[in-house]
C-alpha positions in Angstrom: 46.2 13.0 64.9 46.2 9.6 63.8 42.7 9.5 64.5 41.6 12.1 62.2 44.0 10.4 58.7 42.5 7.3 59.7 38.6 8.9 59.6 39.6 10.9 56.6 41.1 8.1 55.3 38.1 6.2 55.2 36.1 9.1 54.0 38.3 9.3 50.8 37.9 5.9 50.5 33.7 6.3 50.3 34.0 8.7 48.2 36.5 6.4 45.5 34.0 3.7 46.3 30.3 5.5 46.0 32.4 6.6 43.0 33.2 3.5 41.2 30.1 2.1 42.4 28.4 5.2 40.6 30.8 4.8 37.2 30.2 1.2 37.2 26.7 1.7 37.7 26.5 4.2 34.6 28.3 2.2 32.4 25.7 -1.0 32.9 23.0 1.5 31.7 24.0 3.3 29.3 25.2 -1.0 28.2 21.5 -1.5 28.3 20.3 1.5 26.4 22.9 1.2 23.4 21.8 -2.5 23.1 18.6 -1.5 23.3 19.1 0.9 20.7 20.8 -1.4 18.2 17.2 -4.0 19.0 15.8 -1.2 18.1 16.8 -0.4 15.0 17.8 -3.7 14.1 13.4 -3.8 13.8 13.1 -1.7 11.6 15.4 -3.6 8.7 13.2 -6.0 6.9 15.0 -7.7 3.7 12.6 -7.3 0.8 12.7 -10.5 -2.1 13.7 -8.6 -5.3 13.8 -11.0 -7.9 15.1 -13.7 -5.6 17.3 -11.0 -4.4 16.8 -10.1 -1.4 17.5 -6.7 -0.1 18.5 -5.2 3.2 15.3 -1.8 3.4 14.5 0.0 6.3 11.0 0.5 7.6 9.8 4.1 8.5 6.6 5.6 10.0 3.6 4.0 9.4 1.8 7.0 9.0 4.9 8.7 6.8 3.8 6.4 3.9 0.1 6.4 4.6 -0.5 8.8 2.0 1.3 7.1 -0.8 -0.5 3.3 0.3 -3.8 5.0 -0.5 -2.8 5.9 -3.3 -1.6 2.3 -4.2 -4.5 0.7 -3.1 -6.8 3.1 -5.6 -4.4 1.9 -8.6 -4.6 -1.4 -7.6 -7.8 -2.2 -7.4 -8.7 -0.3 -10.3 -6.2 -1.5 -12.2 -7.2 -5.4 -11.7 -11.2 -5.0 -11.6 -10.6 -3.1 -15.3 -7.5 -5.1 -16.9 -9.3 -7.4 -18.7 -8.8 -10.6 -20.9 -11.2 -12.1 -23.4 -11.2 -15.3 -20.9 -14.0 -15.8 -18.2 -11.6 -17.3 -16.1 -8.9 -14.6 -16.7 -11.8 -12.2 -15.7 -12.7 -13.8 -12.1 -9.7 -13.8 -11.1 -9.0 -10.8 -12.0 -12.4 -9.2 -9.6 -11.8 -12.0 -7.2 -8.6 -10.2 -6.5 -9.9 -6.7 -7.2 -13.1 -7.1 -4.6 -10.6 -7.9 -1.3 -9.8 -4.5 -1.7 -13.7 -2.3 -1.5 -16.7 -3.4 0.7 -19.8 -4.3 -1.2 -19.7 -1.2 -4.1 -17.8 -3.0 -5.8 -19.2 -6.8 -5.9 -23.0 -3.9 -7.1 -20.7 -3.1 -9.7 -19.6 -6.2 -11.3 -23.7 -7.4 -10.7 -23.9 -4.4 -13.1 -21.5 -4.8 -15.9 -22.3 -8.3 -15.8 -26.0 -8.0 -16.7 -25.4 -5.6 -19.1 -23.7 -8.3 -20.7 -20.3 -6.4 -20.7 -18.0 -8.8 -19.7 -19.7 -11.7 -22.6 -19.1 -8.3 -25.0 -15.3 -9.1 -24.9 -15.4 -12.8 -25.0 -17.4 -12.8 -28.4 -15.1 -10.0 -29.5 -11.8 -11.0 -28.4 -11.4 -7.7 -26.4 -8.4 -6.8 -24.3 -9.4 -3.8 -21.7 -6.4 -1.5 -19.9 -6.6 1.6 -18.2 -4.1 4.6 -17.8 -4.2 6.5 -14.6 -3.9 10.3 -14.9 -3.8 11.3 -11.7 -5.2 10.1 -8.2 -6.5 12.6 -5.3 -6.8 12.3 -1.6 -8.6 14.1 0.8 -7.0 13.0 4.8 -9.4 14.6 6.3 -12.5 13.2 4.6 -10.7 9.5 3.7 -12.1 10.3 0.3 -10.2 10.1 -3.5 -11.6 10.8 -6.7 -9.7 9.1 -10.0 -9.1 9.5 -13.0 -7.7 7.7 -15.5 -8.7 6.6 -19.3 -10.0 2.9 -20.3 -9.0 1.7 -23.7 -10.9 -1.4 -25.0 -8.9 -3.2 -27.9 -10.6 -4.4 -30.5 -10.1 -6.6 -33.5 -11.3 -3.7 -35.6 -10.9 -0.9 -33.0 -9.2 0.8 -30.6 -11.5 2.8 -28.0 -10.5 4.9 -25.7 -12.9 6.3 -22.6 -12.8 8.4 -20.2 -12.5 7.1 -16.5 -13.8 8.6 -13.1 -14.6 7.1 -10.0 -14.7 9.0 -6.4 -15.4 6.9 -3.1 -14.3 6.2 0.5 -11.7 4.4 1.7 -10.8 3.4 5.9 -7.9 1.8 7.5 -8.4 -2.4 8.3 -6.2 -4.5 9.6 -3.7 -6.0 6.8 -3.7 -9.4 5.4 -2.1 -11.3 2.9 -5.3 -10.2 0.5 -4.9 -6.8 1.4 -1.9 -5.7 2.0 -1.9 -2.0 2.4 -4.8 -2.9 4.7 -7.1 -0.2 3.1 -10.9 -0.9 2.8 -12.3 1.0 0.0 -15.9 1.8 0.3 -19.0 3.1 -0.9 -17.1 3.6 -5.2 -19.0 4.3 -8.0 -17.9 5.4 -11.6 -20.0 9.2 -12.2 -18.1 9.7 -15.8 -17.1 6.4 -18.0 -17.7 8.8 -21.0 -16.1 7.8 -24.4 -12.8 10.0 -25.8 -11.8 8.9 -29.1 -13.4 5.9 -31.6 -10.1 4.5 -33.5 -10.6 2.2 -36.6 -8.1 -0.2 -37.7 -7.1 -0.7 -41.2 -5.8 -4.4 -42.0 -3.8 -4.9 -45.2 -4.7 -7.5 -46.9 
């Protein structure tokens, strides 16, 4: 009887020991999993400087934001390429920034406009050129875009508005300081730049 009691106690002790060890291991594993999840979440938290003030933001899945980045890149390129002042160095600086976002088709259009004397006319007439983006259509399957906007040429004697419709393709590339969205525009061309209106200015005497 005594032997049976001893065997029973030994079995109970073994069960209690195994249960204790299992529970401890479970706690350790749960602790590792929880710590890993905290580290993973912390990596998704980044600070963005807004007017000198650090603002905490959360990263989201890259593919969810990609269509927005595509449109942002297209808008940024057109704004840099077509925002011009009667200053040759300003024109070159803006165009050079825009050419980091596009393949050789951008350089060809820039050379074409220079050959036509477009930039010299702007400087000689002291004109300002800006654009307004109306809409951007993106085909994610074909990686193709259509840009619809209005080009405004502000001269001393007139305010000229032209339609601006362009098309092209885009591809994903490695992000860089000169191309933070990691998007390269390709085979870009202007398909409509016709005049909408030409409003004459009347200077007061």
